[in-house]
N, C-alpha and C positions, 0 to 999 in steps of 0.2 A: 399585657399587651394593649396598646391603644385600639380603639375600634373606629377611629377616625378614618374616613375614606382616604385612600392613597391617589385614586384618580377620579376626576369628574369628567363625564363624558356629556357633552352637549348634543342632543339629537338622537332620536330613537327610531330612526329608519334602519333600513338593512345594514348600513355601514356603522352606525353608532351601536347597534345591538351586536354586531360582530366583534367590535372593539370590546365592549362590555362583557361579552361571553369569553373571549380568549384571555382577558386579564383575569376575570374571575376563576377561569379553569386552571389557571397558574398560581392561584392563591392570593391574588390582590383583592383589596376591598374597594368596591367601585360604587359610585353613585351616578345614576343615569337620569337625566332631566330632558323634558321636551316642552316647547313652548306651546304646543297644540293641547287643546283641552281633552282630547281622546285619540285612540288610534285612528289612522285614516281609513275611510270606508271605499275609496276608489283607488285603482291601480295606475302607476305610471310605468315603472320598468316592468317588463314581463319576461325577457329572454335571460335564461341562466346558461351560460356557456360551459364546455366540459372542464376548464381548469377551476372554475368556480365550483363545480360539482365535486371536484377532487378535493377542494378546500373544505366544503361542507362535509365531506367524508371524514377528513381529519378532525373536523369539529364534532363529529357523531350526530349530524342531523340530516344527513343526505337521504335517508329512508323516508322521513317524514316530508321532505321537499318533494321527492319523487312521487310520493303518494298523491300529490295534488297537481302533477304536471302532465302536459301533453308533450310527447317526445317528438321532436322534429329531426328527420333524417334525409331531408332534400330541400332544394331550392328550385322552384318551377317558374318558368318565364313564359308569359303570353304576350302576343301583340296582334292587335287587330283581329281578334277572335281565333287566333291559332296558337297552339303550344309550340313555342319554339325549342325549349330544351328543359329537361328535368336533370339537375346536377345531383347525384346522390352523394351521401356522406361517404368519405374515404379517409379513414384516419390510419391507414396502414404504415404510414411513415412517422406517425406520432402516436404510439399505442396509449390507449387510456381505457379505463373501466367504464368510462361514460362517452361513448361514441355518438354523441347526439347533443342537441341543444334542447333544453327543458323549458317549455313556456309555462311559467308559474306566475299567477297574478301577484303583485307586490303586496296586496293585503295578506295572502296566504303566506308569503315568505316571512313577512314581519310576524304573523301569528306563531309560526314555527319557531322563530328566533326568539320571540318573547317568552314562549314557554320554555325553551332551553335556558335562557338567562334567569328566569324565575326559578328554575330548578337549582341553580347555583347560588340563590339567595340575593339576586338583585331584581328589583322591581322598578318599572318606570315611573318617574314622578311626572305626571301630566299637568300641564298648565303652569310650568315653572320655566320662566324665560331668563336666559343669561343676558344681562344688560352690559356688562363690561368686566374688565379685570385689569389687574396691575401684578407684575411680577417683582418680587423682592426676595433676593437670595434663594433660598431652597423652597420657598412657597409662592403660590399664586392666590392673591386675593380676588375673589370672584364675587360680583354683584348678581344677585338673583331676585326676580319679582315673581311673586306667586299669583295664581289666578284670582285671589280676593283682593289683590292689590298691596298685600304686605311685602316689605322688602327684606332681604337677607344678605349679610356680608359673610363670606364663607372662604376658609383657608384650605387649601389642598396642595399637595406636592407637585401634581401633574394635571393638566387640562387638554383634552382631546376635542377639537371642534368638528363635529359631524352635522353641522347645523344649516346645510343646504346652500343653494346658490347665492342667497342673500347673507351669508355667514357673518354674524357678529364677531366670532372668533377671528376670521380672517381679516375683517375690516380694522378690528383693534390692533391686530399685529402689523397693519400697514402693508399687507402683501397685495400687490396689484394682480388683477386678473388680465393677462396680456392675450391679446387675439383680436377677433372680429365678430361682428354680428352677421348672421347668415340669413337663412330663408324662413318664411312664416308658413307653417303647415297646420293641417287639422288631423287629430286623432279622434276616434270614435270606438266605442265597445258596443257591439251589437249583435244580436241573433241574425243569422243569415242562412236562408234556403237556397243551397247550391250543391250540385253534385260534383264534389272535389275531394280527394283523399286528404285526410286530416294529419298526415305525417310530414307535410311540406309547408314551408312560407312561400306565398305566391306574390310575384311582381308582374304587374299588368300594365302595358303600355296602350294607351287608348288612341294614339295617333298625334296627340298634342301634348300629352303629359303622361305621368305614371302613378299608379297606386300600388298599395301593398295590402296583403291579407295574411294575418297570423292567427291560427287556430288556438282557441282555449279548450280545456278538456271538458268543461261542463256547459250544458245548456245550449249547445249548438252556437255558441258565441264566438265572435272574432274580433280582434284588434284590427280596425281599418285605418289606413293612412292615406291622406290625400295631400299631395304636394301643391294644391292651390287651396285656398281658404274660403270659408263662408264667415259672415258675421258672427261674433261670439254669442249673439242673442238669437241665433237662428232656431226655429222650432225643430224638435227631434224628429217629427214626420217629415219635414222638409229635407233635413240632413239625410235621413234614410233614402228618401226618393233620389236625391242627388247621387249618392253612392250607386244606388241600383242603375241609374241611367248610364253611369260610366262603366261599371263593372260588367254589366251584360254584353255590351259589344266587345269590350276588351277581352273577355273570356270566351265569347262565342257560344253562350248558353243562358238558359234562364237564370236569373238572379232575384231573389226577393230579399231585401234588407228591411228588417224590422226597426222600429224606433230604438235608437241607441239608449243604454243605460248611463253612458257617460261620454262627454265630448270635451275636447281642449283645443282651442286655437291659441297657437304660441309661436313666437319668434325665438328661435334658438340661437345660442352663440357658441362660439369656437374659441374658448379662453382658458388659460391655465395659470397658475402661480409659479413664480420663478424658483421658490423653495417651499418645503412642506411644514416648516415650523420655525420657532425661534425660542431658545431658552427652555423653558419647560412646557411650552404650548405647542401643539401640533394640530394640523388639519388633515382631514381625509374625505373622500367622496366629492360631492358637488361643492362643497366648501373649497376645494382645491382645484376643480375643473369643471367647465360646462361645455357642452358640445351637442353636435347633432345626434338624433337618436337612430340614425339611418342603420346602424349595424349593431345595435343594442349593446354598447360598450360601457355605459356610464355606471350602472349599479355594479356590474362585474369588476371594473376597474377599482371602484371604491372598496369592494370586498377585498380584493387583493392588497390594497393599501392597509386596510385595517388588520388583516393578518399579518402583514409585514411589520407594521408599527408595533402591534400588541406583544409579540414575543420578545422584541427588543426592549421595549420599555419595561416588561416584567423582569427581564434579567438584570437591567440596570437597578430598578428599585430594590430587588432582592440582594443586590450586592455581588452578583455572580459575573457581571461585566462592567467594564469601563463605560463613562458616559459617552465616550467617542463612538460607541456602537450605535447610538441613535442618530449620528451624523449620516450613516449609511442609509437611513430612510429616505432622505431627500436625494442622496447620491444614486440610490437605485430607482426611485420611482419617478422622479421628474423626467428623466429620458424616456420613460415608458408613456409619460403623459404627452410629451412631444410627438412621439410616434403615433400615439392615439389621435392627436389632432390632424395629422397628416392623412391617416387611414380613414377617418371618418369624414374628412373633406372629400375624399375620392369617392367613399360610399355615397355621400350626399349627391354628388354630381350624378352617379349612376342611377340612384334610386329615382331622382325626378326627371332626369333625361328628357328636357323640352326641345332638343334639337330638331329642326324641320325634316332633317334627312333621315331621322330614326326609323320611321315606318318602312323605308326602304332598305336601310343597311342591316337592321336587326335580324331579319330572316336570313340573310346572307351569312352574317358572321356567326349566328348560332347554328346555322345548318352545318357549317364547317366544323363547329365544336361538337355538334351531336354526332357527326358521321366519322370523325377521326378519333378513335378510341384513346390513343396516347395524349392527344391534346385535351381531350375531355377530362381525363384523369389529372392531367396537370393542372387545368383550371380549377377542379374540384379540390385538390389539395391546397392550391394558393388561396382560394377563397376561404376554406375552412381553417387554414393555418393562421389567416389574418383575424379571424373573429373568435376562434376557439379559446385563445389564451394559452394554448399549449406550447406555443414557440416563444412566449416570454422568457427571457434569460437575463442573467446579471453577469455577463463575462468581464465587465470592468469594475465590478464592486471591490471595495477594499476587503470584503469578506471572501473573495473568491481567489484561490491560490492558482498560480500559472499551471496550465495543463501539461501533463507529461506525454501527451499524445496516445495512440494506440486504440483499442476498441473500447466500446461503451460510451455512455453519456460523459460529457466533458463537464469540469466544474463550472458552476453558474447555471446549469440546466436542471430540469426537474428529475427527481429520483422516481417518480411514480410511473415512469415508462416500464419499469420492471413489474408493476402491478398490472399493467394493462395488456401485456404479451399473451397471457392465458389467464384470465380471471378465475377459472375453475380449478387451477393447479394449486395444491396445497402450499407450496413454496410462495407462490404469488400472493395467496390469501394472508400468509404470515407476514410478508412484506408490507401488505395494505394495513394490517393491524399495526405493525411497527411504526408506520409513518403517522399513526394517530397520536403517538407519544408527544407530549410537550417538550421533551428534552432534545438536545443535540444527540445524533446517532453515529457512533463509530462502528462500522461493520467491517469485520475482517473475514476473508474467505478461508475456510478450514484447510489446514495441510501444512502451515508453516511451522507449527510447533514452537512459535516465539511467545515470549511473555507479552502480556497486554496490560494496559493500564487499568486501574480500578475504576469502576463506575462512580460518578458523582451525582448529586442532586440534579445537576444540569446536563449530565452526559450519560447516556446508555451506551454500554459496550456490548456488541453481539458478535457471535462466530457463525458466520453463515455456512450452513450444511455440516454443522458440527454433529457428534454423536448426540442421540436423544438425552444421554445421561448428563450432558454439559448443561449446567443451569443457566448459562449465557447463550446457549445455542439457539440458532434461528433456522427452523427446518427448511430445507430446499431439496426434497428427495430426488427430484428429476433434474436438477440443475438449471432450471429455467430462469431463476433470479440471478444467479451467478452469470449465466451467459448474456442475459439482458444488460446487467451492469458492466460486462466486459471484465470480470474478475477472474484471475489465476489463482491458485493456492498462494496464500500469503498476501495477496493484493488486498487493498482497504479503500473505503470511502468514509468521508465525514460528511454528514448530511444536516443541514440546518433544521431547527424546528418547523419552519414552513416548508419543508420537503425539497429544498434546492440543494444540490451537491456543492459544498465549499471546497473540498479538495479530495485527491486520490493518488494512489501510488502503488507500486509493485510490491514494496516491502515497507512495513511499519517500523519506524524507529521513533525514539523519544524526541529526537530533534525534528523530524518531519511533522509530527503531530503538534509539538510546541509551536513550530512555524505557521501551521494551519489555524491555530487557535489564537495566536498573538493579537490579531486585531480585535479580539473579543473580551478577553479576560482582563481583570484587574491586575495592575502591576504588582501587587502584593501576593498574587496568586498565579504567576506565570508558569510555574514548573508543574507539569503533569506527572505524578509519580506512578512507576510501574507497580504492577501487582506483586505482592510477595509470595 
């Protein structure tokens, strides 16, 4: 067997590392290059939302990520020295094992993912820059330049560009970034002496503008955001004093800001590509979309894209699926990107809120929200639902079968709701473990007595709630998973490798399963034989 790489991944940030990890976990040979001379020492993205934590769980790295994280369970708003409202986390309508946002410095996220990728035999080649490529038939000829100036021409079946906002891959494909340039803001990471609970993100309106504070786990440090800017060469001590002068009156308490360890003045854009790739070349993360940091969506969206693309590319390269499976990458993720631009534009407006009437209106509006419990819960759920990633779904995907109606999550939505209803339940724990499998999952509720198809390298067949002696049994002693999934005896679910439900039904037949898998499998292997 050839040891030639099957996929070249350009860019070793969180998105590129996720692509490399998931391809290698599925048995593909991966080469991973990055133009930088060494790993980054400063953090950009810091917020890791619940759906991304679920993805990290499926990848097997979530415990290492959480070991470096500050858990956030509230969003607290101040104006003119008064606390207006604290919105607590309420995930009751979207169960998850991770009902919080994890604040993890990007350098830590990358370190965890690099270790995980290295354990699968993939090492980052630093100082290797992709200079261009050309597609010919079933190969991509890639130009690479090494740190010592030597050039390399390299052929590979697939190329994935995770090479950031100035992506060479995107530009070479001729994919335009469609959208607009937005605001210029300042970010700073600094130790802050202030009496505030560290389980919340803080939004502080000063009377003329707004600031944000996000706590890190270590060193009393915070990520500070100012929606007005200082000159890029402003001294660290002056930046610290600038933040302290604004935060103190806004919070109504003493605040001491120490000189920051990192600052960035940047003008962000709200742009995205119209499609996610062409031929044998694809893009993900900042190479496909750039936008406001207001709701911390950039890295999270990129991780979801990486996971979505990787299992599809692996199935195609291994011969388990037709090339058209990869068409679903753009069809699923471009609409998510459009919605993201809309939601981050709204978040940007709310975060900066420079309206002159804000100091008068804010106490009134949030006083009502604070005192009316049903309204407060509704706002909490809407805010969380918009940023958590838990409500992302694929109802219009070619991989999603029409829903038959009835109880339980519908096709196109995540199957992990059954893991979050009661994480301590043994059935929910078994379901969590099952979702970590790289295969498709066909799950049939015990009690039908019907013959089931045989498992395949790409398809795991399990009987939910079966007798412990059944080799394909998936324990559910208290019926929590069955109830959460809305399954009656003989009912079934087909779950994609990324944990989204593709199809469901009340009674499994060969025709029903064949129909659900038809958009995926090669024409030469359409029939799913029953077990003998």
